[in-house]
C-alpha positions, -999 to 999 in steps of 0.1 A, spaced: 209 104 898 187 77 885 157 95 900 167 127 883 170 110 849 136 93 853 121 127 862 137 144 832 125 116 808 90 119 822 89 156 815 104 151 780 78 124 772 50 148 783 64 176 762 67 153 731 32 141 737 18 176 737 37 185 705 24 154 687 -12 161 698 -9 197 687 5 187 653 -23 161 649 -50 187 656 -35 212 631 -32 185 604 -69 174 609 -81 211 608 -61 218 576 -73 186 559 -110 193 567 -107 229 554 -90 217 522 -116 191 516 -145 216 522 -129 240 497 -126 213 471 -161 201 477 -174 237 472 -155 240 440 -170 208 426 -205 216 437 -203 253 430 -222 249 397 -252 238 417 -251 269 439 -286 285 441 -274 318 428 -258 302 398 -288 281 390 -310 312 395 -289 331 370 -290 303 344 -328 299 349 -335 336 345 -315 337 313 -335 308 298 -368 321 311 -362 356 297 -359 345 261 -384 368 244 -412 358 221 -397 383 197 -362 368 199 -367 330 196 -373 311 163 -394 280 166 -411 277 132 -391 260 104 -395 279 72 -384 276 36 -409 299 19 -409 335 7 -389 359 27 -392 391 7 -416 415 24 -426 451 16 -434 474 45 -454 506 45 -452 528 76 -454 563 89 -421 581 91 -430 593 126 -437 558 140 -408 544 161 -425 511 169 -428 503 132 -390 504 129 -387 480 158 -410 455 142 -391 458 109 -359 450 128 -377 420 144 -384 406 109 -348 411 98 -336 392 129 -360 364 120 -346 360 85 -370 381 64 -357 402 36 -371 438 38 -375 442 0 -389 478 6 -393 499 37 -416 526 24 -423 556 47 -455 574 38 -476 602 53 -507 586 37 -507 552 54 -545 551 54 -545 550 16 -524 519 17 -548 502 41 -577 510 19 -559 498 -12 -555 463 4 -591 462 18 -581 463 54 -612 471 76 -606 502 98 -613 483 130 -584 459 122 -559 486 115 -525 491 132 -496 515 126 -479 496 97 -489 474 68 -467 448 51 -472 427 20 -457 393 15 -465 367 -11 -498 386 -19 -510 386 17 -515 416 40 -496 416 74 -510 443 96 -494 454 129 -472 436 154 -475 401 141 -447 378 155 -425 365 126 -431 329 136 -469 334 129 -461 349 95 -440 318 86 -467 294 99 -494 313 80 -475 313 47 -469 276 49 -507 271 53 -516 296 25 -553 299 36 -579 316 15 -579 349 33 -565 384 28 -540 382 56 -532 386 93 -536 415 117 -529 425 153 -551 456 157 -539 485 176 -505 487 193 -503 462 222 -480 471 250 -450 447 251 -447 443 214 -416 457 195 -413 494 201 -441 494 226 -422 481 256 -431 494 290 -409 476 315 -423 441 323 -458 450 313 -472 428 284 -507 433 271 -524 401 258 -532 402 221 -546 380 193 -533 375 158 -564 374 136 -570 362 101 -594 382 79 -610 377 45 -623 400 18 -658 399 33 -645 413 66 -649 379 84 -623 376 112 -610 344 129 -585 339 156 -551 327 143 -532 326 175 -537 341 210 -509 355 233 -523 358 268 -488 357 284 -455 359 267 
């Protein structure tokens, strides 16, 4: 009987040992998985996809959306444009978003007469002409450049971006952006570079 009891106790001990080992393995597995989950939650903000998304949103801030030039000067501007020109309206909206007051938005079929009135050379012409504080602003000039120019008040007639560069307001063509130069011009026709945009 003593031998039977010893055998039974031996089997019971083996069984209990297996149960304890199994429980231990399960506890370790669960604990590791739980820690991994928490670590991923804590470090999730550094996940490449999240960083990539944030980076793209910062990089894609457009030249036409951002404001970098502090300005306390004149904001009233008068715009002359063709009623058939859609990109002119997009540029006018750009000025509004940048804090300018569109004092008059005049649509005219004789836009060339306006350009001649303000002594704008034909080779410097674009699709719309604006007047602010006595200066001529021709074409797709970024609002920040207008602000910077008006704070300097140089002895010239104004600024111009000749033509209609691809990538400017109303002239978007996907990701394509054509380099352009904002130029200052005087009454003698002399032209100087005010600011260049090779990539934007």
